[in-house]
N, C-alpha and C positions, 0 to 999 in steps of 0.2 A: 627727908621722907625715905622710908624703907622701900625695898624692892617689892615686897608684898603689897604695900600700900599703893605703889605705882601701878601694879597690875589691876587694882580695883578702881582706877580712874575710869570714868565713863566717857565714851565717844559715841554719839548718835544712839543713846539708850543701851549701849553695850559696853562692858568693861574692856579694858585693854587686853586682859587675858583672853577674853572671848574672841576678840579680833585677831590676836596672835594665833589662837587655835585654828580659826577659819583660814588665815593666810597659810599656816603650816599644812593644813589639809590640801589647800590648793596647790602648794608647791610639791607636796608628795604625789598628788595625782599627775601633775605635769612631768615630774621626774620619772614616774612609773611608765608613762606613755613614751617618754624619750628613750628609756632603757629598752622597752619592747621594740620600738622602731629601730634602734641601733642593732639589736639582736637579729631582727628579721632581715634588715638590709644587709648586714655583714655576713652573718653565719648562714642564714637560710638561703641567701643569694648564692653562696658557694655550693650548697646542696642542689639548688635549682639548676645550676649549670650542668650537673652530672646526670640529670634526668631528661627523658624525651618529651614528657608532657609540658604543656605551656601554662598549666594552672598555677604552679608554684611561681613561675616567672611573673604571672599576672599579679599574684599576691605581693611579691616584692615591689613591682612597679607601682601598685596602688598605695602601699604603705609609705613609699617615698614621697607621696603627695601629702602626707600628714604635716601640718604646720603647727608648731607648738604655741604660737600666739593665738591661734584659733581654739586651742585646747584650754587656754587659761580661763576664758569666760565661762564655759560650761563647768570647769572644775571649781571656780569660785561660786557658781550658782549651787553646786552640790554642797560645798562647804558652808554656804550661806544659810542652810537650814538650821545651823547651830546659833545663828544670830537672830536677835529680835529687832527686825527692821520694820519701818512703816510700810503700809500696803503699796504706796507709790514706789518706794525703793525696791521692794520685791518685784514689782512689775517691770521696772527698768532693768534690773539684773536678769530677770527671766527673758525679757525681750532681746537683750544683748546676747545672752547665751543661745537663744533660738536662732538668731541671725548667724552667729558663729558656727553653730552646728549645721545649718543649711548650707553655708558657704563651704565648710569642710566636706559635707556630703557631696556637693557639686564637684569639688576637686577630686574626690575619690571616684565618682561615677565618670567624670570627664577623663580621668586617667585611665580607667578601664576601657573607655571608648577609644582613646588614643592607642592603647596597647593592641586592641582588637584590630583597628584599622592598619596599624603598622604590620602586624602579623599577616593579615589578609592581603595587604598590598605585596608583601614579599612573596607570598604563595601565589598570588595572581600573576605576578610578573613572570613566573615560571610556567604557569598553566594557561592563564587567560588574561591577556592584556586589557581586554574590554572591562573586566571586573575591576582592575586597578584604576581605570579611568573613572568609574562610578564611585569609588570609595571616598574620594575627596568631597563630592557633593553630599553623600550620605553622612559623612562625619559632620559637615557644616550644619545640615538640617537637624541631626540628632542633638548636637550640642546647643543649637539655638533653642529647640523645644525644651531641652533639659533646663537650661538656665532661666528661660521664661517661666517655667513651672515653679522652679525653686525660688525665684524672686517673688512670685505671687504668694507662695506659701510662707516665705519669711515675712513679708509685709503683713499678711493676714494674722500671723502670730503676734505681731506688735500692735495690732488694733487698727491697721489702715483699711479703709473701705475699698476692697479689691474690685468690687463690682463697678463702682464709679470710675476707678482707675482704668479698668479694661475698656469701658465705654469711651473714656477720654483718649486712650491710646488708639482706639479704632479711628476716631476722627483725625487725630494727629498723624496716624499712619497713612491716611489718604493724602494729606498735604506733603508728607515726606516722600511718598511714592511719586507724586507729580514732580517734585524737585530733583529726584535722582532717577528719573525714568531711564536715562541712558545706562546707568549702572545696573538697574533692575533688568533692562533688556539683555545685557550681557549675562546676568545671572540666570535668567530663564533660558537663554541660548545655551549656557553651560549644561543646564538640566536636560535640554533637548539633545545635546551631544551625548550625554550620559545614557539617556533612554534609547535614542534612535541608533547611536553608535555608527555614524558615517565613517569614523576613523577611531583608532585606538592608539595608546602609547606604543611606540615602536613601528608604526606604519609609515611608509614612505608616501608622501602626498605632494601634489603639485597644485598650487593655487595661483591662477593667472600666470605670471612669469616667475613665480617663486617656487622653489622645490626644496624638500628636506624631510627629515625624520622627526616625527612627533615625540617630544620629550616630556611634556607636561600639559595637562588640561586643567586649568584653574577655574575659579568662579567667574573671573572676568576675562582672562586672556588664555590663549593657547600658545605654547612656545615650541618652535620648530628649529631643529639644527640643520642649517643649510649645508649643501655639499661643499661650499667653499670654507666652511668652518664657523661662520658667525651664527648667532642665534636670532631667529626671526620671531617677532611677537605679534600675534594677530588678536584683535578683539573677537570674542566668540560670536557676536552678532554679525560681524563682517564675514566670518567664515561660513555661516549659514546662508548668507546672501550670495556667496560666490560659488562657482563650479569647482568642486574639489575632485581631483583625479587621485584615487587611492590605488597605488600600484602594488601594494603588498597583497591585496586580495585578487590579484591577477592569477588565474590558474594556468593559462597558456598565453603565449605571446605570438600574435600573427605578424609575419614578416613579409613585406612586399619590397622587392628590389628590381631595378631595371638595368639593362645594359644594351649596348648597340654593337653590331659587327659591320665590317666594311661592305660597301655596295659591290666590291669586286668578288665577293664570295659566290661560289657556284650554287645553283639551285639544289644540287644533290646534297652538298654540305649544309646548306641552309635548312633543309628539312630534318637533318640529324641533330641540330643544335638543341631542341627541347629534350630529346632523349638523353643526350650527353649530360645536360644540367640536372635532369631528374635522377640519373644514376649517381651523380656526385652527391646530391642532397640526401638520397636514400642511404648512402653509406655512412652518414653522420649519426652519432648517438643522440637520443632525446629529440628526434626530429620526425615530424609527419609531413610528408610531401603532399602538396595540394595540386599545383598546376604550373606549367611553363608553356608560354605561347609566343609565337611571332605576332606581336601586337599591332605594329604600325610601321609606316615608312617615315623615317626622320629626315631632317635636312641633309644629313651626311651619313646616315646609317640605317640598317635594318634594326628596328627596335624590338626587344623582347621584354616580356614581363613575367616574373617568377613569384610564386606565393608558396610559403611553407609555414608550418606551425612549430614553435619551440614548446616542447612538453614541460619544460622547467622555466618559470618566469624570471629566473635570476638573470640580470642584465649582463653580468660578466660572462656567463655561460653562453648567452646569445652572441656576444661579440666574438668569443672564441670560435663558435660554430660558423659564424658568417665569415670570419677570416679563413677558416679551413675550406669553406665553399669557394671563396674567391681564389685562393691559391690553387685549388683543384681545377677550377675553370681555366686559369691561366696556363697551367701545365697541359691540360687536355687540348685546349684550342691551339697551343703551340705545336703539339704533336700532329694535329689534323691540318695544320696550315690555315687556321682561321684567325683573322686579325681583328682586334677590338677597334671600334671606330673612334675617331676623334674629330673635332670640328675642322672641316676642310671646305675649300671653295675652288671651283674649277671655272676658268675663264676661257671662252672660245673666241679667238681673235681672227677675224676675217681678213683676207688679203685685199689690196686696193682694187684688183680686177673684180673680185667677188662683190665688193661694195658697190662699184659702178654698175655691175650687172643687176644687182638687186634694186638699185635706184631706177634703172631703166625699166625694169619689170614692174615698178610700183610697189615692191615689197619693202617692208621695214627692215633695217639692218638687224642681224641676229646677235643677241647677247644673253648669256644665261650664267647663272651662278649656282 
C-alpha cells in the first residue's frame, strides 16, 4: 500500500490525512501559545523589572498561569472544524474545550487576584496594618465566588441543569454547615476581626495570661509571637470571647508608684517630700506630672503615692524614665537626710517592777509592735 493510499484511509468518517491536518493545527496552536508564554515570561519580565508600574508585572504573573494541557482541548476544537464528526462527537469536544477554557480563565483571574493581594499586602504593611489583616479574608471570598461562578458556567455549557444543582447545593449546604459549625464559627469570627479590627498585624496584645505580637490573622486561627519566642495559636472565636488588651493603641501610659519613708522623719521634711518628687519627675523628658501625696500611715513607714503620665507608650522608654526618677529620688533624699522605709518591728520590754505594778493596778501588760 502506497503512502498516498494510506492517507486516504478513513477513521470515524475522516481520512487519515484530515486527522493529521487537524492534529497538526492543534500542535501548531499549542506551540504558538508556548512560544508567546516563553517570550512574555523571559524577555518581558526583564523589561517589567525596570519599570515602576505594576501592570507589566501583573501581565507576566498572569501569563505564567497558562497551562499548555488546558490549551490543547480548545486548540483541537478549533482544528476540529476541518473534521466531519458526528453531532455527539462535536458536542463532547466542544464541552471539553469549554471546561478547559473556563478552568484556564479561572487560573488567570485567580492569578490576578493573588498578585493584587500580594501587592496590596506589601503596601499595607508599610501604611496600614489593618488593611493587611483584611486582605486574606477578601482574597478567600473573591476566589470562592469566582470558582463557584466558573464551575456553574462550565457545567451549564456541557448541558448540566444548573438550577437543580444550585437547589441541591442549598440543601446540602445546610447539612454541611451544621456539621462544621465550629469551623464556620472561626470563619465568621475572622470576618468580624477584619471588619471590627480589635487588633491588627503588628499589634502587641495580651489575652488572659498570654502576651505577644500579632503575626497573622487567618480564616480559622490567629498567630501571636510571644515575648519568650514561641508562637501562640488562638482560635478566632476564642479571641472574640476573651478580653484582649491592645497595647499598641495606647497613646499615653499612666504610671502609679508608691514608696515609704521612715517614721523618724521630721514633719518639716515630711511636708517637702511631694515637692521634691514633683521636681524630679518634671525634669524628665516625655513626662506629664499629675500628683504626689502623703497617702497613708503604713505599718513601718509614711506612705506616699505618685502619679504621672508617659507621653510615649513605648515600654522601654517608660522603664528608662522610671529608673531615672528612682535614682533621682535616692540622691535627693540622701542629700536631705531622708531615709526610705523598710519592714521593721519595735518591741517595748517592761521591767519586772513595772509588770508587778501594772498587775497591782489591774492594767494589762503593755506590748506593741
